[in-house]
N, C-alpha and C positions, 0 to 999 in steps of 0.2 A: 334112143337119143334124138333121132330125126323127128319124133312126134312132139317134142317139147316146143320147138318154134311154131309149129302148126297150132298147137293148143294155146299158146300165148297170143297168136294172131286172132284166133277165134274169140278169145276172151276179150281182147281189145275191141273187136268189132261189136260184141254185145255190150260192152261198157260205154262205148262212145258211138251212139247211133249216127247214121249218115247226116241227117238233117241238123244235128245239134253239136257237131264235133268242134269243140274248142272255139266257139264263137265264129266259125267260118260259115257265113251265110250263103256261100255259093251253091250249097245243096238245095236251097229253096228257090233259086232263080229259075224263071220260066214264064210261060203264058198259061193262065188257068181260066176256067170258066166256073160260074156258080153251079153248085151241085144241089145243095139244099140248106135251109135254115135249121140248125141244130139246137139253137137256143134263142129265145126271145125274152127280154126283160118283162116282168110283170108291169112295168111302167109304160109299156108300149100299147097303143090302141089297135095295133094290127094282130092278126092271127098268123101262125106259121104258114097256113095254106095260102093266104092272100099274099104274104111276103114271098113265098116260093113262086107264085105266078108273076108278081111284080119284078123279081130279080132274074127270072129265067132269061138266059142269053147274055148276062153281064159278063164282062171280060176283065181279067186282072193281070196286069203285066208287072212282074217282079224282077227287076234287073239291078245290077250294081249301080247303074246310072239313072234309073227311073223306077218310080212306083206309080202305077196308074190304074184307076178303076174306071171302066166305061160301062155305064148302066143307063137304062131308060130314064131320061130326065135329068141326069147329072153325070159329071165327070170329075174325078179327083186326080190331081197330078202333082207329084213332087219330083223335081229333077234333083240329081245328086243326093239321094236320101242316104241315111245311115241306118243300118240294121244292127241293133244292139241286142245281143243275146241276154236274156234274164232267166233265172231259175223260176220255176213255178212254185209258189209257196206251198209248203207241206201242210201248214196249219193256218188257213185263212182266218181272219178275225170273225167274230160273230156276224157282223154286218156283212162282210164279204161272202160268208158261206150261204147267207140267205139270198143275196141278189146277184151272185156270179156263178158262172159255169165254165169250167175249163174242160175241154173235150177229154174223155177217157182215152188214155194211151198217149197223150201229148207228153213229150219228153222236156220240152223247153218252149219258151216264147221269145219272140223278137219284138221289141218296141221299135217303131219307125220314127226317126227324127228327120226333120227337113234340113235343107242345106245350111240353115242358120243355126242348127243345133237345138231347135225347139222340138220337144216331143209332141208328136201328133196323137190323134185319138185312135190310131190303128195298131193292132197287134196281130202277129202271126203266131199260131200255135202249131208245132211241128211234132210229128211222129215219124218213124222210119218210112211209113207208107202213106201218110196223109198230111194234108195241110189245110188249116182253118184260118179264117180271118175274123177278127173281133173288132167291134166299134165300142170304144170305152168312153164313158162320161166321167169327167172329173168332179168329184164331190168335194170341192174345195173347203167346205165348212169343217170337215174333219180330216181332210187329206186323203181319204179313200177313193178308190175308183170303182165305178159300177160298170159291168159289162152290159151293154144295151142289146147287142145281138152277136151271134157267132154263126158264120156260114162255112160249110164244108166246100172246098174247092176241088175241082178235077183238073189235072194237067191236060192241056190240049195236045 
């Protein structure tokens, strides 16, 4: 009889991974650094190797009150961002499957909105043990989005 609560708790942990539980973004908060480029759009003129060299040392701050990227040559900052959990599509459309890549093992994604409620071009992809960041291009002609690149991040 005592085993039933333990089994139920274990089942809940498996069904609701830490990074994606019920829209609670606190599991993703922290300071990260660039690890490696895992996807690069075919529209890019860069190679993964050159991008890895260029992004080395980049720092990503993800907090409830701040989203910030410090990289060589540019800084991106959103104060008071909103992290909105979204499910990862099971069946992307034909265009999406050709030009997007969601990291294997990602359980959910967070879209990042600025303090005015405008959706930014940044997405976070979360698994229980990894975090990736993606840069999205809005293909407004047909309403789809194209993932331009995805970087794996390492927690500092």
